[in-house]
KENU-796459 format. One record per residue (C-alpha): residue number from 1; chain; x, y, z. Coordinates in nm, 2 decimals. Example, Ala and Ser with C-alpha at 12.3 -4.5 7.8 and 13.67 -1.06 7.14 Angstrom:
BEGIN
n	chain	X	Y	Z
1	A	1.23	-0.45	0.78
2	A	1.37	-0.11	0.71
// end
This chain:
BEGIN
n	chain	X	Y	Z
1	A	0.00	0.00	0.00
2	A	0.10	0.36	-0.05
3	A	0.11	0.55	0.28
4	A	0.07	0.92	0.33
5	A	0.00	1.19	0.60
6	A	-0.34	1.36	0.63
7	A	-0.42	1.60	0.91
8	A	-0.13	1.47	1.12
9	A	-0.23	1.10	1.10
10	A	-0.10	0.81	0.89
11	A	-0.32	0.66	0.61
12	A	-0.28	0.41	0.33
13	A	-0.43	0.32	0.00
14	A	-0.41	-0.01	-0.18
15	A	-0.12	0.03	-0.43
16	A	-0.33	-0.13	-0.70
17	A	-0.55	0.18	-0.69
18	A	-0.26	0.42	-0.73
19	A	-0.17	0.51	-1.09
20	A	0.12	0.75	-1.00
21	A	0.25	1.01	-0.75
22	A	0.29	1.37	-0.86
23	A	0.43	1.69	-0.71
24	A	0.19	1.90	-0.92
25	A	-0.01	2.14	-0.71
26	A	-0.13	2.39	-0.97
27	A	-0.48	2.31	-1.08
28	A	-0.74	2.48	-1.30
29	A	-1.02	2.61	-1.10
30	A	-1.37	2.50	-1.19
31	A	-1.66	2.72	-1.07
32	A	-1.98	2.58	-0.91
33	A	-1.81	2.28	-0.75
34	A	-1.81	2.16	-0.39
35	A	-1.54	2.31	-0.16
36	A	-1.33	1.99	-0.16
37	A	-1.29	2.00	-0.54
38	A	-0.96	2.18	-0.60
39	A	-1.01	2.19	-0.98
40	A	-0.89	1.98	-1.28
41	A	-0.55	1.87	-1.38
42	A	-0.41	1.80	-1.73
43	A	-0.25	1.45	-1.69
44	A	-0.06	1.42	-2.02
45	A	-0.36	1.53	-2.22
46	A	-0.63	1.37	-2.00
47	A	-0.83	1.61	-1.79
48	A	-0.90	1.46	-1.44
49	A	-1.08	1.61	-1.14
50	A	-0.87	1.68	-0.83
51	A	-1.01	1.63	-0.48
52	A	-0.86	1.77	-0.16
53	A	-0.89	1.49	0.10
54	A	-0.85	1.74	0.38
55	A	-1.15	1.95	0.28
56	A	-1.35	1.65	0.19
57	A	-1.31	1.50	0.54
58	A	-1.29	1.84	0.73
59	A	-0.93	1.78	0.83
60	A	-0.67	2.05	0.91
61	A	-0.38	2.10	0.68
62	A	-0.07	1.98	0.86
63	A	0.15	2.27	0.72
64	A	-0.12	2.53	0.67
65	A	-0.35	2.55	0.38
66	A	-0.18	2.46	0.05
67	A	0.17	2.52	0.22
68	A	0.30	2.18	0.13
69	A	0.11	1.90	-0.04
70	A	0.14	1.62	-0.29
71	A	-0.09	1.46	-0.54
72	A	-0.19	1.09	-0.56
73	A	-0.33	0.99	-0.90
74	A	-0.59	0.72	-0.84
75	A	-0.73	0.46	-1.08
76	A	-1.08	0.36	-0.96
77	A	-1.34	0.10	-1.06
78	A	-1.45	0.13	-1.43
79	A	-1.11	0.29	-1.50
80	A	-1.20	0.63	-1.37
81	A	-0.89	0.85	-1.30
82	A	-0.88	1.13	-1.05
83	A	-0.63	1.31	-0.82
84	A	-0.63	1.33	-0.44
85	A	-0.44	1.60	-0.26
86	A	-0.27	1.50	0.07
87	A	-0.02	1.66	0.31
88	A	0.27	1.44	0.21
89	A	0.35	1.10	0.07
90	A	0.54	0.87	0.30
91	A	0.64	0.53	0.15
92	A	0.52	0.20	0.00
93	A	0.46	-0.08	0.26
94	A	0.40	-0.44	0.19
95	A	0.13	-0.57	0.43
96	A	-0.04	-0.91	0.43
97	A	-0.42	-0.91	0.43
98	A	-0.41	-1.13	0.74
99	A	-0.26	-0.84	0.94
100	A	-0.53	-0.59	0.85
101	A	-0.79	-0.54	1.12
102	A	-1.14	-0.42	1.07
103	A	-1.22	-0.05	1.12
104	A	-1.34	0.08	1.46
105	A	-1.57	0.38	1.54
106	A	-1.29	0.53	1.75
107	A	-1.11	0.63	1.43
108	A	-1.34	0.93	1.42
109	A	-1.17	1.17	1.18
110	A	-1.32	1.00	0.88
111	A	-1.65	0.82	0.84
112	A	-1.59	0.45	0.92
113	A	-1.77	0.34	0.61
114	A	-1.48	0.48	0.40
115	A	-1.22	0.29	0.60
116	A	-1.12	-0.05	0.46
117	A	-0.92	-0.14	0.78
118	A	-0.63	-0.06	1.00
119	A	-0.28	-0.20	1.03
120	A	0.01	-0.15	1.27
121	A	0.35	-0.13	1.10
122	A	0.69	0.00	1.23
123	A	0.52	0.12	1.55
124	A	0.27	0.33	1.36
125	A	-0.10	0.28	1.30
126	A	-0.21	0.32	0.94
127	A	-0.58	0.38	0.85
128	A	-0.65	0.22	0.51
129	A	-0.90	0.41	0.30
130	A	-1.15	0.25	0.06
131	A	-1.12	0.49	-0.23
132	A	-1.38	0.31	-0.45
133	A	-1.64	0.36	-0.18
134	A	-1.53	0.72	-0.12
135	A	-1.57	0.80	-0.49
136	A	-1.87	0.58	-0.57
137	A	-2.02	0.87	-0.76
138	A	-1.84	1.07	-1.03
139	A	-1.72	1.41	-0.90
140	A	-1.86	1.68	-1.12
141	A	-1.95	2.05	-1.12
142	A	-2.28	2.14	-0.96
143	A	-2.54	2.24	-1.22
144	A	-2.68	2.58	-1.21
145	A	-3.05	2.62	-1.12
146	A	-3.25	2.61	-1.44
147	A	-2.99	2.41	-1.64
148	A	-3.14	2.07	-1.58
149	A	-3.34	1.96	-1.89
150	A	-3.71	1.91	-1.84
151	A	-3.80	1.55	-1.76
152	A	-3.45	1.46	-1.64
153	A	-3.47	1.26	-1.31
154	A	-3.23	1.41	-1.06
155	A	-3.14	1.25	-0.73
156	A	-3.22	1.48	-0.44
157	A	-2.86	1.50	-0.32
158	A	-2.76	1.62	-0.67
159	A	-3.04	1.88	-0.69
160	A	-2.87	2.22	-0.68
161	A	-3.16	2.36	-0.47
162	A	-3.11	2.08	-0.21
163	A	-2.74	2.16	-0.20
164	A	-2.82	2.53	-0.15
165	A	-3.06	2.44	0.14
166	A	-2.79	2.22	0.30
167	A	-2.56	2.53	0.31
168	A	-2.82	2.77	0.43
169	A	-2.93	2.54	0.71
170	A	-2.57	2.54	0.82
171	A	-2.55	2.92	0.80
172	A	-2.88	3.01	0.96
173	A	-2.93	2.73	1.22
174	A	-2.58	2.56	1.25
175	A	-2.76	2.24	1.13
176	A	-2.51	2.01	0.95
177	A	-2.65	1.76	0.70
178	A	-2.46	1.44	0.73
179	A	-2.52	1.06	0.74
180	A	-2.68	1.11	1.08
181	A	-2.98	1.31	0.94
182	A	-2.96	1.28	0.56
183	A	-3.26	1.06	0.53
184	A	-3.48	1.30	0.73
185	A	-3.34	1.60	0.54
186	A	-3.42	1.45	0.20
187	A	-3.77	1.35	0.30
188	A	-3.83	1.70	0.45
189	A	-3.69	1.86	0.14
190	A	-3.95	1.69	-0.09
191	A	-4.23	1.80	0.15
192	A	-4.09	2.15	0.16
193	A	-4.07	2.18	-0.21
194	A	-4.43	2.08	-0.26
195	A	-4.56	2.32	0.01
196	A	-4.36	2.62	-0.10
197	A	-4.47	2.56	-0.46
198	A	-4.84	2.56	-0.34
199	A	-4.77	2.89	-0.17
200	A	-4.61	3.04	-0.48
201	A	-4.27	3.06	-0.32
202	A	-3.93	2.92	-0.42
203	A	-3.78	2.63	-0.22
204	A	-3.46	2.82	-0.13
205	A	-3.41	2.91	0.24
206	A	-3.34	3.28	0.26
207	A	-3.38	3.37	0.62
208	A	-3.36	3.24	0.98
209	A	-3.73	3.22	0.98
210	A	-3.73	2.99	0.67
211	A	-3.46	2.77	0.83
212	A	-3.65	2.75	1.16
213	A	-3.96	2.65	0.97
214	A	-3.78	2.38	0.77
215	A	-3.64	2.22	1.09
216	A	-3.95	2.25	1.31
217	A	-4.04	1.88	1.26
218	A	-3.68	1.76	1.31
219	A	-3.67	1.78	1.69
220	A	-3.75	1.48	1.91
221	A	-4.07	1.42	2.10
222	A	-4.11	1.63	2.41
223	A	-3.82	1.86	2.30
224	A	-3.80	2.16	2.54
225	A	-4.05	2.01	2.79
226	A	-4.08	1.72	3.03
227	A	-4.10	1.38	2.86
228	A	-4.45	1.26	2.80
229	A	-4.59	0.92	2.93
230	A	-4.56	0.74	2.60
231	A	-4.19	0.84	2.56
232	A	-4.12	0.73	2.92
233	A	-4.30	0.40	2.88
234	A	-4.12	0.31	2.56
235	A	-3.78	0.41	2.71
236	A	-3.83	0.20	3.02
237	A	-3.90	-0.11	2.80
238	A	-3.56	-0.06	2.63
239	A	-3.35	-0.03	2.95
240	A	-3.18	-0.33	3.10
241	A	-3.38	-0.51	3.37
242	A	-3.10	-0.47	3.63
243	A	-2.85	-0.21	3.71
244	A	-2.55	-0.15	3.94
245	A	-2.57	0.03	4.27
246	A	-2.48	0.36	4.09
247	A	-2.61	0.45	3.75
248	A	-2.41	0.72	3.56
249	A	-2.59	0.92	3.29
250	A	-2.42	1.18	3.07
251	A	-2.66	1.44	2.92
252	A	-2.47	1.68	2.69
253	A	-2.68	1.95	2.53
254	A	-2.93	1.94	2.81
255	A	-3.08	2.28	2.73
256	A	-3.28	2.43	3.01
257	A	-3.29	2.11	3.21
258	A	-3.62	1.96	3.12
259	A	-3.45	1.66	2.96
260	A	-3.22	1.60	3.25
261	A	-3.51	1.59	3.50
262	A	-3.70	1.36	3.27
263	A	-3.42	1.11	3.24
264	A	-3.35	1.12	3.62
265	A	-3.72	1.04	3.69
266	A	-3.72	0.76	3.43
267	A	-3.41	0.59	3.57
268	A	-3.53	0.64	3.93
269	A	-3.86	0.47	3.84
270	A	-3.67	0.18	3.66
271	A	-3.40	0.13	3.93
272	A	-3.54	0.25	4.27
273	A	-3.26	0.08	4.45
274	A	-2.98	0.25	4.26
275	A	-2.82	0.58	4.31
276	A	-2.88	0.78	3.99
277	A	-2.63	1.05	3.88
278	A	-2.69	1.27	3.58
279	A	-2.41	1.49	3.44
280	A	-2.60	1.76	3.25
281	A	-2.41	2.01	3.02
282	A	-2.49	2.29	2.78
283	A	-2.34	2.60	2.64
284	A	-2.66	2.80	2.71
285	A	-2.54	2.98	3.02
286	A	-2.88	3.12	3.11
287	A	-3.05	2.79	3.07
288	A	-2.79	2.61	3.29
289	A	-2.80	2.88	3.55
290	A	-3.17	2.85	3.60
291	A	-3.21	2.47	3.55
292	A	-3.16	2.38	3.92
293	A	-3.45	2.61	4.03
294	A	-3.72	2.54	3.77
295	A	-4.08	2.57	3.86
296	A	-4.37	2.42	3.66
297	A	-4.74	2.48	3.62
298	A	-4.97	2.18	3.67
299	A	-5.07	2.17	3.30
300	A	-4.70	2.14	3.20
301	A	-4.63	1.83	3.41
302	A	-4.72	1.48	3.28
303	A	-4.95	1.29	3.52
304	A	-4.70	1.02	3.59
305	A	-4.45	1.27	3.73
306	A	-4.71	1.42	3.96
307	A	-4.79	1.07	4.08
308	A	-4.43	0.96	4.11
309	A	-4.36	1.14	4.44
310	A	-4.07	1.32	4.28
311	A	-4.24	1.66	4.26
312	A	-4.38	1.89	4.53
313	A	-4.59	2.20	4.53
314	A	-4.43	2.53	4.64
315	A	-4.57	2.89	4.65
316	A	-4.42	2.95	4.30
317	A	-4.55	2.63	4.15
318	A	-4.44	2.27	4.13
319	A	-4.07	2.17	4.15
320	A	-3.87	1.85	4.18
321	A	-3.79	1.71	4.52
322	A	-3.45	1.76	4.66
323	A	-3.35	1.40	4.62
324	A	-3.41	1.43	4.24
325	A	-3.22	1.77	4.23
326	A	-2.93	1.61	4.42
327	A	-2.89	1.35	4.14
328	A	-2.83	1.61	3.87
329	A	-2.51	1.81	3.82
330	A	-2.57	2.10	3.59
331	A	-2.26	2.24	3.43
332	A	-2.17	2.50	3.17
333	A	-1.96	2.30	2.93
334	A	-1.89	2.28	2.55
335	A	-1.92	1.91	2.44
336	A	-1.65	1.98	2.18
337	A	-1.39	2.03	2.46
338	A	-1.25	1.75	2.68
339	A	-1.51	1.55	2.86
340	A	-1.39	1.40	3.19
341	A	-1.67	1.18	3.32
342	A	-1.69	0.82	3.45
343	A	-1.80	0.53	3.23
344	A	-2.17	0.58	3.15
345	A	-2.47	0.35	3.17
346	A	-2.65	0.59	2.94
347	A	-2.57	0.89	2.72
348	A	-2.86	1.11	2.63
349	A	-2.77	1.34	2.33
350	A	-3.10	1.40	2.15
351	A	-3.07	1.64	1.86
352	A	-2.72	1.73	1.95
353	A	-2.49	1.58	1.69
354	A	-2.67	1.74	1.40
355	A	-2.56	2.08	1.53
356	A	-2.19	2.02	1.52
357	A	-1.99	1.98	1.20
358	A	-1.95	1.63	1.04
359	A	-1.59	1.58	1.16
360	A	-1.69	1.66	1.52
361	A	-1.99	1.43	1.48
362	A	-1.76	1.14	1.41
363	A	-1.52	1.23	1.69
364	A	-1.81	1.26	1.94
365	A	-1.96	0.93	1.83
366	A	-1.62	0.77	1.89
367	A	-1.61	0.93	2.24
368	A	-1.96	0.81	2.32
369	A	-1.85	0.46	2.21
370	A	-1.55	0.48	2.44
371	A	-1.74	0.61	2.74
372	A	-2.03	0.37	2.74
373	A	-2.02	0.06	2.95
374	A	-2.06	-0.27	2.78
375	A	-2.44	-0.28	2.82
376	A	-2.48	0.10	2.81
377	A	-2.72	0.28	2.58
378	A	-2.70	0.59	2.36
379	A	-3.01	0.79	2.30
380	A	-3.00	1.02	1.99
381	A	-3.27	1.23	1.84
382	A	-3.56	1.06	1.67
383	A	-3.44	1.17	1.32
384	A	-3.07	1.09	1.38
385	A	-2.94	0.75	1.27
386	A	-2.61	0.58	1.31
387	A	-2.53	0.39	0.99
388	A	-2.17	0.29	1.07
389	A	-2.06	-0.05	1.20
390	A	-2.00	-0.10	1.58
391	A	-2.36	-0.01	1.69
392	A	-2.69	-0.19	1.69
393	A	-3.02	-0.02	1.72
394	A	-3.32	-0.11	1.94
395	A	-3.66	0.06	1.88
396	A	-3.97	0.08	2.09
397	A	-4.24	0.31	1.96
398	A	-4.10	0.66	1.93
399	A	-3.78	0.58	2.11
400	A	-3.46	0.44	1.95
401	A	-3.15	0.35	2.14
402	A	-2.81	0.23	2.04
403	A	-2.57	-0.02	2.21
404	A	-2.21	-0.09	2.12
405	A	-2.16	-0.42	1.95
// end
């Protein structure tokens, strides 16, 4: 395999996929292409597209953008030729297939589905990329709106309006379309197009209000309020029947605390003999500051919570009892920074990953995998799906949880 450096890590590509190595770094710019397309290159009379692996996988340039780089010319399935820009070429290594290990979610810089395997050689760990899978669709310029011939069937992901919406969702709402939420986004886009057309409007998102409207059905059940009885009942069915004397729960992106109280009550109901500890974090300073002293009106409290004995009436309204409050540790913290917490029985991160960039999504998912106990569960948003190996999904009604395999 040919080895190279990318974002400070060691990678490899099957040498049978490498046509040649080039020092060429001057490419012809092509307008209306994705950011990771550096342009085209004239390879002895053959024009080939050139992809920047660093931009494609949201990796930093080891030496500063375009400071030093090299070009690998790849020969893919059906004889397609293209170039891939990397930080530097290392060497050619001979590695037997028996020594190559399967990929693992902890290699979070690049989507695991693009990794053919990993191998240790000369004291270094090399991540082997599956370039055929990475480039399973031809790389081409984005068509301009209005240039698609009438009657041509266009996949949603190749629709220029869809691509525009992906970018504007990121700009206006910090919502990052990726494998975690692509299925929902495509389905929502089709509905959005039809509705906007019936209103005599274009499908493009042009304001924060448009972006908020597009995403309104993305959020999970009981978002921003205490969990309803249906959600509670379905979650309890998915939890293990027994638990240790102390149950640790990590709740990044807890918002104003409604979710943290809900999960604390659910686990106290399921495991009355266990000590429940919830580490609840968010970057909403105001929300975190007031979470420990929330009061509720009777009509905002599900009946099961009123009947649970975990709430009490005060002059300002209903609040949670002290034993529930003592189980929750609210903290102002950015999940993208170092997370020092004990091994978790449960991680609740509903609708969180979709609001960090795809590279951080992969890193956080690797961290979740590492921090969960063997029988621990991860709760993501209802419209967030893990498609990579290493996890299996359990569903009950409107609740889906993941466990490490």
